[in-house]
C-alpha positions as semicolon CSV with decimal commas, in nm:
position;residue;x (nm);y (nm);z (nm)
1;X;1,116;0,291;-0,502
2;X;1,216;0,500;-0,798
3;X;1,308;0,805;-0,594
4;X;1,623;0,819;-0,388
5;X;1,424;1,021;-0,136
6;X;1,103;0,824;-0,061
7;X;0,921;1,136;0,059
8;X;0,873;1,256;-0,299
9;X;0,634;0,968;-0,372
10;X;0,370;1,093;-0,127
11;X;0,176;1,278;-0,397
12;X;0,190;0,988;-0,641
13;X;0,077;0,752;-0,366
14;X;-0,218;0,977;-0,276
15;X;-0,318;0,994;-0,643
16;X;-0,294;0,616;-0,671
17;X;-0,049;0,626;-0,960
18;X;0,241;0,433;-0,809
19;X;0,297;0,085;-0,940
20;X;0,224;-0,203;-0,705
21;X;0,586;-0,259;-0,601
22;X;0,650;0,113;-0,545
23;X;0,324;0,149;-0,351
24;X;0,421;-0,142;-0,123
25;X;0,764;0,009;-0,062
26;X;0,610;0,349;0,009
27;X;0,360;0,194;0,251
28;X;0,650;0,041;0,443
29;X;0,813;0,384;0,452
30;X;0,479;0,538;0,553
31;X;0,459;0,311;0,857
32;X;0,778;0,474;0,987
33;X;0,747;0,835;0,868
34;X;0,492;1,061;1,035
35;X;0,585;1,347;0,800
36;X;0,475;1,139;0,501
37;X;0,153;1,042;0,678
38;X;0,076;1,414;0,701
39;X;0,176;1,471;0,337
40;X;-0,044;1,187;0,212
41;X;-0,336;1,323;0,417
42;X;-0,281;1,671;0,270
43;X;-0,250;1,536;-0,084
44;X;-0,567;1,335;-0,022
45;X;-0,754;1,660;0,040
46;X;-0,619;1,799;-0,288
47;X;-0,725;1,481;-0,469
48;X;-1,079;1,522;-0,331
49;X;-1,093;1,883;-0,453
50;X;-0,964;1,786;-0,798
51;X;-1,222;1,509;-0,825
52;X;-1,498;1,753;-0,731
53;X;-1,373;2,001;-0,993
54;X;-1,361;1,736;-1,266
55;X;-1,723;1,644;-1,192
56;X;-1,819;2,010;-1,247
57;X;-1,652;2,041;-1,588
58;X;-1,901;2,065;-1,873
59;X;-1,884;1,799;-2,144
60;X;-1,765;1,879;-2,495
61;X;-1,420;2,024;-2,439
62;X;-1,514;2,350;-2,268
63;X;-1,229;2,280;-2,029
64;X;-0,960;2,287;-2,299
65;X;-0,621;2,445;-2,245
66;X;-0,763;2,775;-2,376
67;X;-1,123;2,781;-2,251
68;X;-1,176;3,138;-2,367
69;X;-1,136;3,024;-2,730
70;X;-1,464;2,877;-2,844
């Protein structure tokens, strides 16, 4: 695992952006750490909300960094 403290990978794991080896190591950690189980569940809710938001974005760049500039 890249992090010295495995707990910091909970968000990356929930987003699905850990590499295969890191994900396997985190899953082993997850089997022993109830705090990380809770964190992954909470991050999972955030991921669902982000996915719903992305689906609502209009096409064509209206969601740029400065959406008020057209």
